[in-house]
N, C-alpha and C positions, 0 to 999 in steps of 0.2 A: 504494500500500500504506500502511496506517495504521502508527502506532507499534506495534512488536511487543511481545508480553508481556515479553520480556527487556529491551527498552529502557524500558518503563514501570517495571519493577521497579528498574532502575538509577537512573532519575530519582527514584523514591520513596525508595530507599536513600540516595542522595546528599543528599536534602533532609530526611531524618528528623531528623537532629541539626544541620542547617545553621544556622550563625550567622556573620555577618560584620559588618564595620564599617558596612555599609549604603551606599546610593548617594545622591548628592545632598546638599544642605545640611542636610536633616533626618535623614540617615543611616538611611534606611528599608531594612530587610532583609526581603525576602519569601522564602517557601519554598513548594514544592509540597506540598499537603496531601492531594490525591486526584486520581485520573484515571479517567475512565469513557467508554465509547462514547456517542455522541450522534447517532443518525440524525435528520436534520432535513429540512424542506422545501427546504433549500438544498443538500443533499448529505450525505454521510457524514462526520461529524466525531467528534473525541474532545474532551471538555471537561476542562481542567486547572484545578483550584481552587488559588488561592494565598491565603495569609494573611500578615500582616506583624506586625512587632514594635512598632509605634508606636500606631496608632489602632484596631486590630481590624478594619479594613476588609478585605473579601474581594474579590479580583479574579479574573478568569477568562481563560483562553486557549482559544479554539475552534480546534482544530488539524485540518487536513485533509491527509492524506498523511504521509509520513515526513519530518519536518523535523529529526530528530536528526542533528547534525553537518553539516547541509546549507548550501549557499551559495545566494545570490540568492533567498531565500525571500520570496514576496510577503507583506507584513505590513500590516495595517490597525490603527491605534490608534483605538479608539472610546470616547469618554467618555460615561458614563452620562447618559441624558436621559429621565427618567420621563415627562414630558409628551409627548415625541415617540416614544420607543421603545415605550411601553406604550399611551398614550392616542391616539396618531396625530395629535398636534398639527400643524397646518399653519403654525405660526408659525416653524418652523425646518425644516431639511432632515435632521435627525438620523436619523429612522427610514428615510428613503429611502437615506441613506448606509449605514446598518447593513445593510439588506436587500440593497442593490446589492453591497456588499463581500462579504457572506456568499455571495451567489449567484455572484459572480465567482470567489472563492476556491474554492468548491465545484466549479467547472467546471475548475479547474486541477489539475496533478499534485500540488501541495502548496501550503500557505499557512496563515497564522495571523491570526486576529482577536483582539486583546487588548481585553477589555472592562474599562475602568478606572472605578473608583468615584469620579469627581470631577464630580459633578453641577453643572450651570450654570457651566461653565468654571472649576470649582473653588471657587465661592462657596456651594454648597449649594442644596438645593431651596427653602427658605424665601426666601433672598435672591434666587434666580432669579425667584420669583413677584413679589417686590418690584420687581425690575427690569422684569418684564413690566408691572407697574402704571405705572411711569414711561414705558415705551414706549407705553402706551395714551394718554399725554398728550404725545406728540411726540418723546420722547427716542429716539435710536438705541441699539443694543446697547452700544456703547462708552461713550456718554454716561451711560447708566443705571448701568453698573457703577462708573464713576468717581464719580457722584453718591452712590452707596452707600458710598464709601470704599475701593473695591477697584481693582486694576489692571484693564485691559480683559480680561485673561486670566490667571487665577490657577493654571492647570494646571501640573503638574510631571510630567515624563516620565522621572524617575529610576526609578520603579517599573517602567515599561515596559521600560527597559533591563535591569534586574535580571531581569525575567521572561524576556526573550529569552536572557539568559545562562544562566538556570536550565534552559531547554529545550535548551541546547547548540547553539543556532543560530550558525553561523559568520558569515553575512552576509545582508543583506536587500535587497529592493526595496520601498520604502515607498509604500503606497497613500494618497496625501494630496494636498491642494491647499495645505497650510500649510507654508511653508518653516521655520517655527519648530520644527516637529516634526523635520524633517530635521536641523536644527542641534543641537537638544537631544540627540537620540540619538547623533549623532556626538561631541558633547562628553562623553557618558557611555561612550564607547568602542565603540559599535556600528558595525560596518562597513556603511555604506549605499551600495549600488552603483547605485542609480537610483531614480526616482520613477514611480509609476503614477498618473495623474490620476484623480480621482473626481468627475466633473462631473454635478451633478443639476439638471435644468431647474427654474426657479422656478415658484411658483404665486402667485396674487394676494396671498396673506397673507404670504409670506416673501421677496418680491422685494426689498423695502427692506433686510431682514436680510442677504440675500446680497450686495447692493450694498455694505453697510457692511463685511462681511467682506473684500471685495475692496479697497475704498478706504481703510479705516482699520486693518484687521488684517492686511493683506498677503497675503491668500489669492490664489492664482493662478487666479482666475476673475472673471467679472463676473456681473451678474444675468441675463445672457442665456446664460450657460454657456460664454463664451469665456475662454480662458486669458489671464492677464496676463503680460507679460514681467517678468523679475526687476527691471529698472530702473524699472518702473512702480509698484513697491510703495511705499506711503506709511506712515510710522510713524503710529500712532493718536493724533495730537495734536489736541486740541479746546480751544476757548476755556475758560478757567478753570483749566487744569492748572497746577500749580506747577512750578518749575524742577526740583525733585527728581523729580516724576512723569515729566517729559519725559526727564530723564537716565536714569531707570530703564528706559526702553524700549529702550535700546541694550545693556543688560546681558544 
């Protein structure tokens, strides 16, 4: 069963005048702005639009089933990827992850996909294309981001935590291969009761990208789709990094 009209109205009423100190170091406060039915090729969903008080970015939650006050809700955090999600780029696995997650959630009793507006691991579209240019000349994903003056991953999951709280979700099972997402949501007070792997087979264009995610960014998979054990994770340290950059990886 989807969210009921009464639940939808309660969520909208609670968020109409919502204002809080915000989540995370940037104190971002999001609130629900609109909710509507969204039948899709992946199943019956409801889409929840969120706005925030800092940068005007709009985020979305694609909700399947009744998640209001629910426990162990399967949740996927998906960061926006224009080249993959829209253009079907084979350089990454983003579109495959998005579609697989939506299809999986659509087949369950309930679940949520949060679509977060943090393109290019948080560095933005233009800088992501710059990073692609460096990768065309032999850099891997981590090396390219560092060469542009960024961390290997600039994403922040405080907004995701706020979105889940706004939807009245009690606890989740996170659909991810990335331990950093698990740790971040837990730090922001979300009760994470388990992990659901999301393993995507590589193609000839993204095998090196997936290998880098596993070897340097700690993702629990390798380019062949096999899971890594937690003790096999390496911090993304590469030649040329300063002591400050290395220290920041443990923060």
